[in-house]
C-alpha positions in Angstrom: -23.7 -1.1 -24.3 -26.3 -3.9 -23.9 -27.8 -4.8 -20.5 -26.2 -7.8 -19.0 -27.4 -10.0 -16.1 -24.7 -11.9 -14.3 -25.6 -15.1 -12.4 -23.3 -16.7 -9.9 -23.2 -19.2 -7.1 -22.7 -16.2 -4.7 -22.4 -12.5 -5.0 -20.9 -10.4 -2.2 -22.3 -6.9 -2.2 -19.4 -5.3 -0.3 -21.3 -5.0 3.0 -20.7 -7.6 5.7 -24.3 -7.1 7.0 -26.0 -7.8 3.6 -26.9 -11.3 2.4 -25.2 -12.8 -0.5 -27.0 -12.3 -3.8 -27.6 -14.6 -6.7 -27.5 -12.2 -9.7 -27.0 -8.5 -10.7 -27.8 -6.5 -13.8 -25.5 -4.0 -15.5 -26.4 -1.3 -18.0 -24.0 1.3 -19.4 -21.3 0.4 -17.0 -23.5 0.7 -13.9 -25.3 -1.8 -11.7 -29.1 -1.4 -12.1 -30.3 -4.2 -9.8 -28.9 -6.9 -7.5 -30.4 -9.7 -5.4 -32.3 -12.9 -6.3 -32.2 -14.0 -9.9 -35.8 -13.3 -10.9 -36.0 -9.7 -9.7 -32.6 -8.9 -11.2 -33.6 -10.4 -14.6 -36.9 -8.6 -14.5 -35.2 -5.3 -13.9 -32.9 -5.9 -16.8 -35.7 -6.5 -19.2 -36.4 -9.3 -21.7 -33.6 -8.3 -24.1 -30.9 -8.5 -21.6 -27.9 -10.9 -22.2 -27.5 -13.6 -19.5 -24.0 -14.5 -18.4 -23.9 -17.5 -16.1 -20.7 -17.5 -14.0 -21.4 -21.0 -12.7 -19.8 -21.7 -9.4 -17.9 -18.5 -9.4 -17.9 -16.1 -6.4 -18.4 -12.5 -7.3 -17.0 -9.7 -5.1 -16.9 -5.9 -5.8 -13.6 -5.2 -7.4 -10.9 -5.0 -4.7 -10.1 -1.5 -3.6 -6.3 -1.5 -3.0 -6.2 0.6 0.1 -2.5 1.5 0.0 0.0 1.1 -2.9 2.8 2.8 -4.8 1.9 2.1 -8.4 5.0 3.4 -10.2 7.4 1.8 -7.7 5.4 -1.4 -7.8 5.6 -1.5 -11.6 9.4 -0.9 -11.5 9.7 -3.5 -8.8 8.5 -6.1 -11.3 11.8 -5.6 -13.1 14.0 -5.7 -10.1 15.8 -8.7 -8.6 13.3 -10.1 -6.1 15.0 -11.0 -2.7 12.0 -11.6 -0.4 12.5 -15.3 -0.5 16.2 -15.2 0.4 16.7 -16.4 3.9 20.4 -15.9 4.3 23.1 -13.5 3.1 24.6 -16.2 0.9 21.2 -16.7 -0.9 21.0 -12.9 -1.5 24.6 -12.9 -2.9 23.9 -15.8 -5.1 20.7 -14.2 -6.4 22.7 -11.0 -7.3 25.5 -13.0 -9.0 22.9 -14.8 -11.1 21.2 -11.5 -12.1 24.6 -10.0 -13.0 25.5 -13.0 -15.2 22.1 -12.8 -16.9 22.6 -9.1 -17.7 26.3 -8.6 -18.5 25.7 -5.3 -20.3 23.6 -3.7 -17.4 24.9 -0.3 -16.1 23.5 -1.0 -12.7 21.7 -3.7 -10.7 18.5 -3.1 -8.8 16.9 -5.4 -6.3 14.0 -5.2 -3.8 12.5 -6.8 -0.7 15.6 -8.1 1.1 14.7 -8.9 4.7 16.6 -8.0 7.9 16.1 -11.6 9.1 18.4 -12.8 6.4 21.3 -10.8 7.9 20.9 -12.4 11.3 21.1 -9.1 13.3 23.9 -7.6 11.3 23.7 -4.2 9.6 23.9 -4.5 5.8 27.2 -3.3 4.4 28.6 -2.5 1.0 31.2 -5.2 1.4 28.5 -7.8 1.6 27.2 -6.9 -1.9 30.8 -6.3 -3.2 31.5 -9.9 -2.6 28.8 -10.8 -5.2 28.8 -7.8 -7.5 31.3 -5.0 -7.4 31.8 -3.7 -10.9 28.5 -1.8 -11.3 26.3 0.1 -8.8 23.9 -2.2 -6.9 20.9 -0.6 -5.2 18.7 -2.8 -3.1 15.4 -1.6 -1.5 14.5 -3.2 1.8 11.3 -5.2 2.1 9.6 -2.3 3.9 10.9 0.3 1.4 12.2 2.4 4.3 15.9 1.8 3.8 18.3 1.0 0.9 21.4 -1.2 0.8 24.1 -0.3 -1.7 27.5 -1.5 -2.7 30.7 0.5 -2.9 30.2 1.4 -6.6 26.8 2.8 -5.8 28.2 4.9 -2.9 30.6 6.5 -5.3 27.9 6.9 -8.0 25.5 8.5 -5.6 28.2 11.0 -4.6 28.1 10.1 -0.9 31.3 11.0 1.0 32.3 11.4 4.6 31.2 15.1 4.3 27.7 14.3 3.1 25.3 15.4 5.9 22.4 13.3 7.1 19.1 14.7 5.8 16.3 15.6 8.3 14.5 12.3 9.2 17.2 10.1 7.7 20.7 8.6 8.3 23.7 7.5 6.3 25.0 4.7 8.4 28.8 5.2 8.9 31.8 3.4 10.3 34.2 4.5 13.0 36.1 6.6 10.4 32.9 8.4 9.3 32.7 6.6 5.9 29.4 5.4 4.6 28.9 1.7 5.2 26.3 1.2 2.4 23.1 1.4 4.5 20.7 4.4 3.9 17.8 4.9 6.2 14.5 6.7 5.8 14.9 10.1 4.1 18.5 9.4 3.3 17.3 6.5 1.1 14.8 8.8 -0.6 17.2 11.7 -1.1 20.2 9.8 -2.4 19.0 6.5 -3.9 15.4 7.1 -4.9 16.0 10.6 -6.3 18.9 9.2 -8.3 16.9 6.4 -9.8 14.0 8.8 -10.6 16.4 11.1 -12.5 17.8 8.0 -14.3 14.4 6.7 -15.5 12.9 8.0 -18.7 9.3 8.8 -19.4 9.2 5.6 -21.5 10.5 3.7 -18.4 7.8 5.1 -16.2 5.1 4.4 -18.7 6.2 0.8 -18.8 6.3 0.6 -15.0 2.8 1.9 -14.7 1.4 -0.4 -17.4 2.9 -3.4 -15.6 1.4 -2.3 -12.3 -2.1 -1.9 -13.7 -1.9 -5.3 -15.5 -0.7 -7.0 -12.3 -3.5 -5.5 -10.2 -6.2 -6.3 -12.8 -5.1 -9.9 -12.7 -5.7 -10.1 -9.0 -9.1 -8.5 -9.0 -8.2 -4.9 -8.1 -10.4 -2.3 -9.8 -9.6 0.8 -7.7 -6.4 1.8 -5.9 -5.1 4.5 -3.5 -1.6 5.6 -4.4 0.3 6.8 -1.4 3.4 8.6 -2.6 2.5 10.8 -5.6 5.2 13.1 -6.8 5.8 15.0 -10.1 7.1 12.0 -12.0 4.1 9.8 -10.9 1.6 12.5 -11.8 3.2 13.1 -15.2 3.0 9.3 -16.0 -0.7 9.1 -15.1 -1.4 12.2 -17.2 0.2 10.7 -20.2 -2.2 7.8 -20.0 -5.2 10.2 -19.6 -4.1 12.2 -22.6 -3.5 9.1 -24.7 -6.6 7.0 -23.7 -8.9 9.4 -22.0 -9.1 7.3 -18.9 -7.0 5.1 -16.6 -7.4 1.3 -16.6 -9.2 1.7 -13.3 -9.9 4.7 -11.0 -7.1 6.0 -8.8 -7.1 8.2 -5.8 -3.8 9.8 -5.0 -2.0 11.5 -2.1 0.8 13.9 -2.8 3.9 13.0 -0.7 5.1 15.8 1.5 8.8 15.9 2.5 10.1 17.0 5.9 12.5 19.9 5.6 12.5 21.4 9.1 11.2 24.6 7.7 7.4 25.1 8.4 7.3 27.6 5.4 8.6 24.9 3.1 6.0 22.5 4.3 3.2 25.0 3.7 4.5 25.6 0.2 4.3 21.9 -0.5 0.7 21.9 0.7 -0.2 24.8 -1.6 1.3 22.9 -4.6 -0.7 19.8 -3.7 -3.9 21.8 -3.6 -3.2 23.5 -6.9 -2.4 20.2 -8.6 -5.6 18.7 -7.2 -7.7 21.5 -8.7 -5.8 21.5 -12.0 -6.2 17.7 -12.4 -9.9 17.9 -11.6 -10.5 20.8 -14.0 -8.5 19.1 -16.8 -9.6 15.5 -16.6 -12.7 15.3 -14.3 -12.8 12.9 -11.4 -13.8 9.5 -12.9 -10.3 8.2 -13.4 -7.8 10.2 -11.3 -8.5 12.2 -8.2 -5.8 13.8 -6.0 -7.6 13.6 -2.6 -4.9 14.3 0.0 -1.4 14.5 1.2 0.9 11.9 2.8 3.1 12.4 5.8 5.7 9.8 6.7 5.9 10.4 10.4 8.2 7.6 11.3 10.1 4.6 10.0 9.8 0.9 10.6 10.2 -1.5 13.5 12.6 -3.8 11.6 15.2 -1.0 11.3 14.4 0.5 14.7 13.3 3.7 13.0 9.6 3.6 14.0 9.0 6.1 16.8 8.1 4.2 20.0 7.1 5.3 23.5 9.6 3.0 25.0 13.0 1.8 23.6 13.7 -1.2 21.5 15.4 -4.3 22.8 18.8 -2.9 22.1 18.0 0.3 24.1 17.7 2.5 21.0 14.7 4.6 19.9 13.8 6.9 17.1 12.2 10.3 16.9 9.4 11.1 14.5 10.7 12.0 11.0 8.6 15.2 10.9 9.4 17.9 13.5 6.2 18.4 15.5 5.6 22.1 14.8 6.2 21.7 11.0 3.9 18.7 10.9 1.2 20.6 12.8 1.4 23.6 10.5 1.3 21.6 7.3 -1.5 19.3 8.5 -3.8 22.2 9.5 -3.1 24.0 6.2 -3.8 20.8 4.2 -7.0 20.2 6.1 -8.1 23.8 5.5 -7.7 23.1 1.7 -9.9 20.0 2.0 -7.0 17.7 1.5 -7.2 14.4 3.3 -4.5 13.5 5.8 -2.8 10.1 5.2 -0.4 9.7 8.1 2.2 6.9 8.0 2.7 5.8 11.7 4.0 2.4 12.7 5.2 3.0 16.2 3.0 4.0 19.1 4.7 7.4 19.6 4.2 8.2 15.9 0.5 7.2 16.3 0.3 9.7 19.2 1.6 12.4 16.9 -0.7 11.4 14.1 -3.8 11.7 16.3 -2.5 15.0 17.7 -2.4 16.3 14.1 -6.0 15.2 13.5 -7.2 16.8 16.7 -5.4 20.1 15.7 -7.3 20.1 12.4 -10.6 19.7 14.2 -9.7 22.4 16.7 -8.4 24.9 14.1 -10.7 24.2 11.2 -13.9 22.9 12.9 -15.8 19.6 12.5 -16.3 18.4 8.9 -18.0 15.1 7.9 -15.9 14.8 4.8 -12.6 15.0 6.6 -11.9 11.2 6.9 -8.3 11.2 8.1 -6.5 8.0 8.0 -3.4 6.4 9.6 -1.3 4.0 7.5 0.1 0.7 8.9 -0.4 1.0 12.7 1.8 -2.0 13.3 2.2 -1.5 17.0 -0.7 0.2 18.6 -1.3 0.9 22.3 -4.8 0.3 23.8 -5.4 4.0 24.3 -4.6 4.7 20.7 -7.3 2.3 19.6 -9.8 4.3 21.7 -8.6 7.6 20.2 -8.8 6.3 16.6 -12.5 5.4 17.2 -13.3 8.7 18.9 -11.8 10.8 16.2 -13.3 8.7 13.3 -9.8 7.9 11.9 -9.6 5.1 9.4 -7.0 2.4 10.2 -5.4 1.6 6.8 -3.6 -1.7 7.4 -2.0 -4.5 5.4 -2.3 -8.2 6.4 0.6 -9.1 4.2 2.8 -7.1 6.5 2.3 -9.6 9.3 2.9 -12.7 7.3 4.7 -14.8 10.1 7.6 -15.4 7.7 8.6 -11.7 7.9 8.0 -11.2 11.6 11.1 -12.7 13.3 13.1 -9.6 13.2 10.1 -7.4 13.9 9.5 -9.4 17.1 13.2 -9.4 18.1 13.5 -5.6 17.7 10.6 -5.1 20.2 11.8 -7.8 22.5 9.0 -7.7 25.1 5.3 -7.9 25.5 4.8 -5.4 22.7 5.8 -8.1 20.2 2.6 -10.0 21.1 0.1 -7.2 20.4 1.0 -6.2 16.9 -1.6 -5.5 14.2 -4.6 -5.5 16.7 -7.4 -6.0 14.2 -9.9 -7.4 16.6 -9.4 -4.6 19.1 -10.1 -2.1 16.3 -13.2 -3.9 15.1 -14.5 -4.1 18.7 -13.9 -0.4 19.2 -15.7 0.5 16.0 -12.7 1.8 14.1 -13.2 1.8 10.4 -10.6 -0.5 8.6 -9.3 -0.4 5.1 -7.1 -3.3 4.0 -4.4 -3.0 1.3 -1.0 -4.5 0.5 1.4 -1.5 0.3 2.9 -3.1 -2.8 5.8 -3.3 -3.5 6.7 -3.6 0.2 4.7 -6.8 0.2 3.1 -9.2 -2.3 0.2 -7.5 -4.1 -2.1 -10.5 -4.7 -5.5 -9.9 -3.2 -6.3 -13.6 -2.4 -3.1 -13.8 -0.4 -3.9 -10.7 1.5 -7.3 -12.2 2.3 -5.7 -15.5 3.3 -3.6 -13.9 6.0 -6.6 -11.8 7.2 -8.6 -15.0 7.7 -5.9 -17.2 9.1 -3.0 -15.2 10.5 -0.8 -17.8 8.7 2.0 -17.4 6.2 1.7 -17.3 2.5 5.5 -17.3 2.1 6.3 -20.3 4.4 3.3 -22.6 5.0 4.9 -24.4 7.9 5.0 -21.2 10.1 2.8 -21.0 13.1 0.1 -18.3 12.8 0.7 -14.9 14.5 -2.1 -14.5 17.1 -5.0 -16.1 15.1 -7.5 -15.0 17.7 -7.7 -11.6 16.0 -8.5 -12.7 12.5 -11.4 -11.4 10.4 -14.5 -13.3 9.3 -14.7 -13.6 5.5 -17.5 -11.0 5.4 -15.6 -8.5 7.5 -12.3 -9.0 5.6 -13.9 -8.6 2.2 -15.8 -5.5 3.3 -12.5 -4.0 4.5 -10.9 -4.9 1.1 -13.7 -3.3 -0.9 -16.1 -0.9 0.8 -13.6 0.0 3.5 -11.0 1.2 1.0 -13.7 3.1 -1.0 -15.1 4.8 2.1 -11.6 5.8 3.2 -11.3 8.1 0.2 -14.9 9.1 -0.3 -15.7 6.7 -3.2 -18.3 4.5 -1.4 -21.1 5.6 -3.6 -19.1 4.7 -6.7 -17.0 1.6 -6.1 -16.4 -0.9 -3.4 -20.0 -2.1 -3.4 -22.4 -3.7 -5.9 -25.7 -1.7 -5.5 -28.0 0.1 -7.9 -26.1 3.1 -9.3 -22.6 2.0 -8.5 -19.9 1.4 -11.2 -19.9 -2.2 -12.4 -16.5 -3.0 -11.1 -16.2 -6.6 -9.9 -14.1 -9.7 -9.8 -14.9 -13.4 -10.0 -13.0 -15.9 -7.9 -12.6 -19.6 -8.3 -13.7 -20.3 -4.8 -16.1 -19.1 -2.1 -14.2 -17.5 0.8 -17.4 -17.9 3.0 -17.5 -21.7 2.7 -14.3 -23.0 1.2 -11.1 -23.9 3.0 -9.1 -20.7 3.1 -5.9 -22.7 2.2 -7.3 -22.6 -1.4 -6.8 -18.9 -1.5 -3.0 -19.4 -1.8 -2.5 -19.7 -5.5 -6.2 -19.3 -6.5 -7.1 -17.6 -9.8 -9.2 -14.5 -10.4 -11.3 -15.7 -13.3 -12.5 -12.3 -14.4 -12.0 -8.7 -13.6 -14.5 -6.1 -14.9 -14.2 -2.3 -14.8 -17.2 -0.2 -15.7 -18.9 -3.2 -17.2 -16.0 -4.1 -19.5 -13.8 -7.2 -19.1 -10.2 -6.0 -18.3 -8.8 -9.4 -17.3 -9.8 -13.0 -18.1 -7.8 -16.0 -16.8 -6.8 -18.5 -19.4 
């Protein structure tokens, strides 16, 4: 592979404290020099090829800090409901989808918002009014609940005798019959497991290819997958067997399921460690690494299933999904195996539990620099939690697209008090020295990196431009936001010497934007193009 020197109007190195560069040189898929033009070209040698990117802005490839690739790829094929603002709009979208696919055996949708139902619970009858002849299964925008019609309730085998699983609920009417609303682990056990069994290997391969293509088109060159199971792993392995590598490197966390039985949790940890070792021995670590385990400790504020210290506006509250003792035992065991803890915690009570788990690992297994625990989402965070995050060295893995003002009405209403005004406290975390990794959590939110960056810089809405910003005083600077989207995500999984930065020795993974986030109006980020995405020195996406 010839040595190439890339020149550009500005090159961000991945570190907020470093000056912008003018050029960088690449040989054999690695960066060999970066800085001013003349030194970079001198390091490349006289035979190097010069590529002038003109007014393009170069950033290290985006490190997607939190995603679900297989689900994201499948979501591309589902009926998109995020933009529907009323029940009538949802119903019309479903009717149109059914008319367009008269031979379909079922209808799948995604990203309906609680706001559209104006405070009402979703019911099967609401969907039946639009489509009743085939099962309809609709994932909520947050992917923590599922809304189904009557045909789907029957197809899933849910009756009045079906018990609620640990950490989940089948919402029922006064007669004990399922209403069509499945929350948390009930959604996983009944709807998701059903769909997983219905999908073929060819389907999953198609989903994964679509996810990789969509991410490359938005400048992503590394991603952390947060819900690995056997079907996911098998789909990734088929790519590795066929091509010898993935389109870009992936770090993965095996999803652990709460059972109420500590022994069952420990068995899941043992399987995760065994799969990590097998994958590393079979394929190496350049493309796919299983780095940890994922605990879903609570639900979401929109459905009042996030575990809070104080009740919601309606007086309800939720317990953590994982029983404390089972979570402690599984966490300490995973940590002893060198598996990273990724802890989903949205409510402040769940964050308390997450940090207790980290403290237990330190206490039982001793200090370890490579531990790098992380908490996912952290939507409502108490001030003392921020201090604990910093003291324990926990990475805050957060998603700006989750606080697009267009999706916050119900979130704010469910809290109903001063807590609604201190969500997503990025500035507090930066001031406290908490490490931050920014991702999108696709498909729970739009996956486009420029849109994620826009919200981080403005606190404004991509979905509805007229919306007022949500607490703009906490926004990131361009340098801090881009660092959190590149180096931050890489550091969070131990890849900071490989990706997330452009420095001598790192992989030549980078993206070229049409605009300069440091100087241009951030409004231009909405709808902007990613001109070029390069992985290991090879062009993987080029905008037409």
